[in-house]
C-alpha positions as CSV (number, residue, x, y, z in Angstrom):
1,X,-37.9,-40.7,89.1
2,X,-36.9,-37.6,90.8
3,X,-34.9,-36.5,87.6
4,X,-38.2,-37.6,85.4
5,X,-40.4,-35.6,87.8
6,X,-38.1,-32.6,87.7
7,X,-37.2,-32.9,83.5
8,X,-33.4,-33.2,84.6
9,X,-32.7,-36.8,82.7
10,X,-30.7,-34.7,79.8
11,X,-28.8,-32.6,82.0
12,X,-27.8,-35.3,84.5
13,X,-26.7,-38.0,81.6
14,X,-25.6,-35.4,78.9
15,X,-23.8,-33.2,81.3
16,X,-23.3,-33.9,84.7
17,X,-22.2,-37.6,84.2
18,X,-19.7,-37.6,81.5
19,X,-18.4,-34.5,83.4
20,X,-17.4,-36.6,86.6
21,X,-15.0,-38.8,84.4
22,X,-13.7,-35.7,83.2
23,X,-13.1,-34.0,86.7
24,X,-11.3,-37.3,88.0
25,X,-8.8,-37.1,85.2
26,X,-8.1,-33.7,86.0
27,X,-8.0,-34.5,89.9
28,X,-5.5,-37.2,88.9
29,X,-3.2,-35.1,86.6
30,X,-2.8,-32.3,88.9
31,X,-1.1,-29.2,88.8
32,X,2.8,-28.6,88.5
33,X,4.1,-25.7,91.1
34,X,7.2,-23.7,91.0
35,X,8.4,-24.2,94.7
36,X,11.2,-22.2,94.3
37,X,9.3,-19.2,93.0
38,X,6.7,-19.3,96.1
39,X,9.7,-19.6,98.4
40,X,10.7,-15.7,96.8
41,X,7.1,-14.4,97.1
42,X,7.3,-15.6,100.8
43,X,10.1,-13.4,101.7
44,X,8.5,-10.7,99.1
45,X,5.0,-10.7,100.8
46,X,6.6,-11.0,104.5
47,X,8.7,-7.9,103.7
48,X,5.8,-6.1,102.5
49,X,3.5,-7.2,105.2
50,X,6.0,-5.9,107.6
51,X,6.3,-2.9,105.8
52,X,2.4,-1.9,105.5
53,X,2.2,-2.8,109.3
54,X,4.7,-0.4,110.6
55,X,3.0,2.3,108.4
56,X,-0.1,1.6,110.1
57,X,1.2,1.4,113.5
58,X,3.0,4.9,112.8
59,X,-0.1,6.5,111.8
60,X,-2.0,5.1,114.4
61,X,0.7,5.6,117.2
62,X,0.6,2.6,118.6
63,X,1.0,-1.1,117.9
64,X,-2.1,-3.4,117.9
65,X,-2.9,-6.8,116.8
66,X,-3.9,-5.8,113.2
67,X,-5.6,-9.6,112.6
68,X,-7.7,-8.8,115.8
69,X,-11.4,-7.3,114.7
70,X,-11.9,-6.0,118.2
71,X,-8.5,-4.6,118.6
72,X,-8.7,-2.8,115.1
73,X,-12.7,-1.5,115.7
74,X,-11.0,0.0,118.8
75,X,-8.2,1.9,117.1
76,X,-10.1,2.8,114.0
77,X,-13.5,4.0,116.1
78,X,-12.4,5.1,119.8
79,X,-8.8,6.2,119.0
80,X,-9.2,7.5,115.3
81,X,-13.0,8.4,115.1
82,X,-12.8,7.5,111.2
83,X,-16.7,8.4,111.2
84,X,-19.0,9.6,113.8
85,X,-21.5,6.6,113.7
86,X,-19.4,3.4,113.1
87,X,-21.6,0.4,112.4
88,X,-21.6,-2.4,114.9
89,X,-22.3,-6.4,114.8
90,X,-25.0,-8.0,116.8
91,X,-22.3,-8.9,119.9
92,X,-21.6,-4.7,119.9
93,X,-18.2,-4.6,118.7
94,X,-17.3,-2.2,116.0
95,X,-17.8,-4.1,112.7
96,X,-14.3,-4.4,110.7
97,X,-15.9,-6.3,107.9
98,X,-14.7,-6.4,104.1
99,X,-17.8,-4.7,102.8
100,X,-17.7,-1.9,105.8
101,X,-13.8,-1.2,105.5
102,X,-14.6,-1.0,101.7
103,X,-17.1,1.5,102.2
104,X,-15.0,3.7,104.6
105,X,-11.6,3.4,102.1
106,X,-12.5,6.9,100.4
107,X,-13.2,8.6,103.5
108,X,-9.6,7.5,105.3
109,X,-6.3,6.2,103.6
110,X,-5.3,4.4,106.7
111,X,-8.5,1.9,106.0
112,X,-6.7,1.3,102.4
113,X,-3.3,0.3,103.9
114,X,-5.4,-2.0,106.3
115,X,-7.4,-3.7,103.3
116,X,-3.7,-3.9,101.4
117,X,-2.6,-6.0,104.6
118,X,-5.2,-8.2,104.9
119,X,-5.7,-9.1,101.3
120,X,-1.7,-9.4,101.1
121,X,-1.9,-11.8,104.3
122,X,-4.6,-14.0,103.3
123,X,-2.8,-14.6,100.2
124,X,0.4,-15.4,102.2
125,X,-1.7,-17.9,104.2
126,X,-4.0,-19.7,101.6
127,X,-1.7,-19.8,99.0
128,X,1.9,-19.0,99.2
129,X,2.5,-20.5,102.6
130,X,-0.1,-23.5,102.2
131,X,0.3,-24.5,98.7
132,X,3.9,-26.1,99.1
133,X,2.9,-28.6,101.5
134,X,-0.3,-29.5,99.4
135,X,2.2,-31.1,96.7
136,X,1.8,-34.8,96.6
137,X,5.0,-36.5,97.3
138,X,4.9,-39.2,94.8
139,X,3.7,-37.2,92.0
140,X,4.9,-33.7,92.8
141,X,2.1,-32.1,91.9
142,X,-1.3,-30.5,93.4
143,X,-4.3,-32.5,93.2
144,X,-7.1,-30.2,94.1
145,X,-10.7,-31.8,94.3
146,X,-13.6,-30.4,92.1
147,X,-17.1,-30.7,93.0
148,X,-20.1,-31.2,91.0
149,X,-22.7,-30.8,93.7
150,X,-21.4,-27.8,96.2
151,X,-22.8,-24.7,94.6
152,X,-26.4,-23.8,94.2
153,X,-26.1,-22.5,90.7
154,X,-24.2,-25.7,89.3
155,X,-21.0,-23.8,89.2
156,X,-17.9,-26.1,89.8
157,X,-16.0,-25.7,93.4
158,X,-12.6,-26.9,94.0
159,X,-11.0,-27.7,97.4
160,X,-7.8,-28.8,99.1
161,X,-6.9,-26.5,97.8
162,X,-9.5,-24.3,96.4
163,X,-7.7,-22.8,93.2
164,X,-10.8,-20.8,92.4
165,X,-10.2,-18.2,94.6
166,X,-6.9,-17.0,93.6
167,X,-7.7,-13.0,93.0
168,X,-6.7,-11.9,89.4
169,X,-7.3,-8.3,89.7
170,X,-4.2,-7.8,92.2
171,X,-0.6,-7.3,91.2
172,X,0.3,-10.0,93.7
173,X,-2.5,-12.4,92.9
174,X,-1.6,-12.5,89.9
175,X,2.2,-13.1,91.1
176,X,0.6,-16.5,92.6
177,X,-0.6,-17.3,89.5
178,X,2.8,-17.4,87.8
179,X,3.5,-20.5,90.2
180,X,1.3,-22.8,88.3
181,X,3.7,-24.2,85.5
182,X,3.5,-26.7,82.6
183,X,5.2,-29.8,82.5
184,X,9.0,-30.0,81.4
185,X,8.7,-29.4,77.9
186,X,5.0,-28.6,77.6
187,X,3.2,-25.2,77.8
188,X,0.4,-24.1,79.2
189,X,-2.9,-23.1,77.5
190,X,-5.6,-20.7,78.9
191,X,-8.7,-20.2,77.2
192,X,-11.4,-17.7,78.8
193,X,-14.8,-17.0,77.6
194,X,-15.5,-13.4,77.0
195,X,-18.2,-11.9,79.0
196,X,-20.2,-15.0,79.0
197,X,-22.9,-13.8,81.8
198,X,-23.6,-10.8,79.8
199,X,-24.0,-12.8,76.2
200,X,-26.3,-15.2,78.3
201,X,-28.4,-12.5,80.0
202,X,-28.8,-10.8,76.4
203,X,-30.0,-13.9,74.8
204,X,-32.4,-14.8,77.4
205,X,-34.0,-11.9,77.7
206,X,-34.0,-11.2,73.7
207,X,-32.7,-7.6,74.7
208,X,-32.4,-6.4,70.8
209,X,-29.7,-3.4,71.9
210,X,-27.5,-6.0,73.8
211,X,-27.9,-8.7,71.2
212,X,-27.3,-5.9,68.2
213,X,-24.0,-4.7,70.2
214,X,-22.7,-8.2,70.5
215,X,-23.8,-9.6,67.2
216,X,-21.9,-6.2,65.7
217,X,-18.9,-7.4,67.9
218,X,-18.8,-3.8,69.6
219,X,-17.2,-3.5,73.1
220,X,-20.4,-3.8,75.2
221,X,-19.2,-1.8,78.4
222,X,-18.4,1.1,75.5
223,X,-21.4,0.6,74.1
224,X,-23.3,0.6,77.1
225,X,-21.8,3.7,78.1
226,X,-22.3,5.7,74.7
227,X,-26.2,4.6,75.5
228,X,-26.5,5.1,78.9
229,X,-24.5,8.8,79.0
230,X,-26.6,10.0,75.5
231,X,-23.0,10.5,73.8
232,X,-21.3,9.0,70.4
233,X,-19.0,5.8,71.0
234,X,-16.2,7.6,69.9
235,X,-16.7,10.0,72.8
236,X,-16.6,7.8,75.6
237,X,-13.9,8.0,78.3
238,X,-12.0,5.2,80.2
239,X,-13.5,6.3,83.6
240,X,-17.5,6.2,81.8
241,X,-16.6,2.6,80.1
242,X,-15.4,1.9,83.7
243,X,-18.8,2.8,85.3
244,X,-20.8,1.0,82.2
245,X,-18.8,-2.5,83.1
246,X,-19.6,-2.2,86.6
247,X,-23.2,-1.5,86.1
248,X,-23.2,-4.3,83.1
249,X,-21.8,-7.2,85.4
250,X,-23.7,-5.3,88.8
251,X,-26.9,-5.8,87.0
252,X,-27.0,-9.4,86.9
253,X,-26.5,-8.9,91.0
254,X,-28.9,-6.8,91.8
255,X,-26.6,-3.8,91.9
256,X,-27.7,-0.5,93.5
257,X,-27.6,3.0,93.1
258,X,-25.9,2.7,96.9
259,X,-23.5,0.1,95.6
260,X,-22.7,1.7,92.5
261,X,-21.8,5.0,94.2
262,X,-19.3,2.8,96.8
263,X,-17.8,1.3,93.6
264,X,-16.9,4.3,91.9
265,X,-16.7,8.4,92.6
266,X,-20.1,8.9,91.7
267,X,-23.1,10.3,93.9
268,X,-26.0,8.4,94.8
269,X,-28.1,10.6,92.8
270,X,-25.8,9.8,89.5
271,X,-25.6,6.3,90.0
272,X,-29.3,6.3,90.4
273,X,-29.3,8.0,86.8
274,X,-26.9,5.9,85.4
275,X,-29.0,3.1,86.5
276,X,-32.2,4.1,85.3
277,X,-30.8,5.3,81.9
278,X,-29.4,1.6,81.7
279,X,-32.8,0.1,82.1
280,X,-33.8,2.7,79.2
281,X,-31.2,1.4,76.9
282,X,-32.1,-2.2,77.9
283,X,-35.8,-2.6,78.5
284,X,-36.3,-6.1,77.4
285,X,-33.6,-6.8,80.2
286,X,-35.9,-5.1,83.1
287,X,-38.8,-7.2,81.8
288,X,-36.7,-10.3,82.3
289,X,-35.7,-9.8,85.5
290,X,-38.9,-9.0,86.6
291,X,-40.0,-12.2,85.0
292,X,-37.6,-14.1,86.5
293,X,-38.9,-13.1,90.0
294,X,-42.4,-13.6,88.8
295,X,-41.5,-17.1,87.9
296,X,-40.0,-17.8,91.5
297,X,-43.0,-16.3,93.4
298,X,-45.3,-18.7,91.3
299,X,-43.2,-22.0,91.2
300,X,-40.9,-21.9,94.2
301,X,-37.9,-22.3,91.9
302,X,-35.9,-20.9,88.7
303,X,-34.0,-22.7,85.9
304,X,-31.0,-22.4,83.9
305,X,-31.5,-22.9,79.9
306,X,-30.6,-26.8,80.2
307,X,-33.2,-26.8,83.1
308,X,-31.3,-27.1,86.2
309,X,-33.3,-26.0,89.2
310,X,-32.7,-23.6,91.9
311,X,-35.3,-23.9,94.6
312,X,-35.9,-20.5,96.5
313,X,-37.9,-21.3,99.3
314,X,-37.5,-17.3,100.7
315,X,-39.2,-15.9,97.4
316,X,-42.3,-14.8,99.2
317,X,-40.7,-14.1,103.1
318,X,-42.2,-11.2,104.6
319,X,-39.0,-10.2,105.9
320,X,-37.9,-7.7,103.1
321,X,-34.2,-8.3,103.5
322,X,-34.6,-12.3,103.5
323,X,-36.9,-11.8,100.0
324,X,-34.7,-9.3,98.3
325,X,-31.5,-11.7,98.5
326,X,-34.0,-14.7,97.2
327,X,-35.2,-12.0,94.3
328,X,-31.6,-11.5,93.3
329,X,-31.1,-15.1,93.5
330,X,-33.8,-15.6,90.6
331,X,-32.4,-13.5,88.5
332,X,-28.5,-14.4,88.9
333,X,-29.3,-18.2,89.3
334,X,-30.4,-18.7,85.5
335,X,-27.7,-16.5,83.9
336,X,-24.4,-17.9,86.1
337,X,-26.0,-21.4,85.9
338,X,-26.6,-21.5,82.4
339,X,-23.0,-20.3,81.6
340,X,-21.2,-22.7,84.1
341,X,-23.7,-25.4,81.9
342,X,-22.2,-24.4,79.0
343,X,-18.5,-24.3,79.8
344,X,-19.4,-27.8,81.2
345,X,-20.6,-28.9,78.0
346,X,-17.4,-27.3,76.5
347,X,-14.9,-29.3,78.9
348,X,-17.3,-32.7,77.6
349,X,-16.7,-31.7,73.7
350,X,-13.2,-30.5,74.0
351,X,-12.1,-34.3,75.7
352,X,-14.3,-36.0,73.3
353,X,-12.1,-34.4,70.5
354,X,-8.8,-34.9,72.2
355,X,-9.4,-38.6,73.0
356,X,-10.5,-39.2,68.7
357,X,-7.6,-37.5,67.9
358,X,-5.2,-38.9,70.5
359,X,-4.0,-36.0,71.9
360,X,-1.6,-35.7,75.2
361,X,-2.8,-32.3,75.9
362,X,-4.7,-32.5,79.2
363,X,-7.3,-29.9,81.1
364,X,-5.8,-29.3,84.4
365,X,-8.0,-26.3,85.7
366,X,-11.5,-24.8,85.3
367,X,-11.8,-21.5,86.9
368,X,-15.4,-20.2,86.3
369,X,-15.1,-19.2,82.7
370,X,-11.6,-20.2,81.7
371,X,-9.9,-23.9,80.9
372,X,-6.9,-24.5,81.7
373,X,-4.3,-26.9,79.7
374,X,-1.0,-28.6,79.9
375,X,-0.1,-29.2,76.4
376,X,3.2,-30.4,74.6
377,X,4.7,-28.2,72.5
378,X,3.7,-30.1,69.2
379,X,0.5,-30.2,70.1
380,X,-0.4,-26.5,70.9
381,X,-1.7,-25.3,67.3
382,X,-4.1,-28.1,67.1
383,X,-5.1,-28.1,70.7
384,X,-6.2,-24.5,70.5
385,X,-8.1,-25.1,67.5
386,X,-10.1,-27.6,69.2
387,X,-10.4,-25.5,72.2
388,X,-11.9,-22.6,70.4
389,X,-13.9,-24.6,68.3
390,X,-15.7,-26.5,71.2
391,X,-16.0,-23.6,73.5
392,X,-17.4,-21.3,70.8
393,X,-19.9,-23.9,69.7
394,X,-20.9,-25.7,73.0
395,X,-24.3,-24.1,72.9
396,X,-26.0,-21.7,70.0
397,X,-27.0,-18.1,71.7
398,X,-29.0,-15.4,70.1
399,X,-25.3,-14.0,70.0
400,X,-21.5,-15.4,69.4
401,X,-19.7,-16.8,72.3
402,X,-16.1,-15.7,71.9
403,X,-13.0,-16.8,73.7
404,X,-9.9,-15.4,74.6
405,X,-7.0,-17.6,74.3
406,X,-3.2,-17.6,75.1
407,X,-0.3,-19.7,75.6
408,X,2.7,-19.0,78.4
409,X,5.2,-21.3,80.4
410,X,3.0,-20.7,83.6
411,X,-0.8,-19.6,83.8
412,X,-0.3,-16.1,84.5
413,X,1.7,-16.1,81.5
414,X,-0.9,-17.9,79.3
415,X,-3.8,-15.8,80.7
């Protein structure tokens, strides 16, 4: 009755229920892990951690516990005085949060070393050291748990171990991915939606400039940069494309001039000018964002394309910070949630076609916009065709859905 009252019958029976069987099969199938490679990585990462730690100690002129926020704060802000007015936590301790240190990394080179040490330490403890212990004795594979009901946007999450948080942008994170391999005689296929959230927001907002860019197969970041900087597409530099990319992806998450200047070498006023130009370039986008916030204020929730709801009880809060967080969610959830629903649909369609053709190719991982398969060599070509066709036709937007697909002996090679 509740599903009927909220108009969620289709979402439940056409997406979530068929998906639960696919997730069960993924969990049973598991993933093969190259334990020998992880042993080598462990030694390599250990040496790197010691090297970075010694560099930090030499610079600071003393040894201390790098993993202690209290000790680190005292060294950075009392001894080195890297800023005159350091941010503090509620308990009066200096803040050494990731966010705070990232803002300071431009000001002081030692902060970058500390962030590098932290990210390597996290990879080491969360994956390199932990993964071999999570291999099942009977199957010699890792069997992660995929959750359908853990996120507010409808995205899947995974735990024991969490395979959705391995950083792909860092060289070390990529090395961890190379430890996920195919069965003997098989190959890994990785299929990734290209810029699906931007395509969803273009379609949902009806912004003609963005829709045209996608329909003309333009590089959306180059196209955005050309419009924002008022130059010809051929004149866009790497740096301008990079700035446009940050705004393109950040806009869904409410990026501000302050946020953009922190992520780039732009001043706050330059960042503000870029964001203003961005909204002039894509006027329907700004309207769409306002409409989402107004809809949430009136109804107390927002919806994805498929009717999945997220209730936002704080949308009318008197507290500005709490309210603006709810406003960001009002914009982000329909976009991220619709993208999540589309990839779920594609998983169902691919599984149905694999079954119909009695293929032995198995879906082993889902990481946000990416699906990873373990395929026998003689099925690779057929499996690739089925995967691309069903991902690109999972749902019809105002712009095409496009998929990047690759193969390799391990997850890194295939991606």
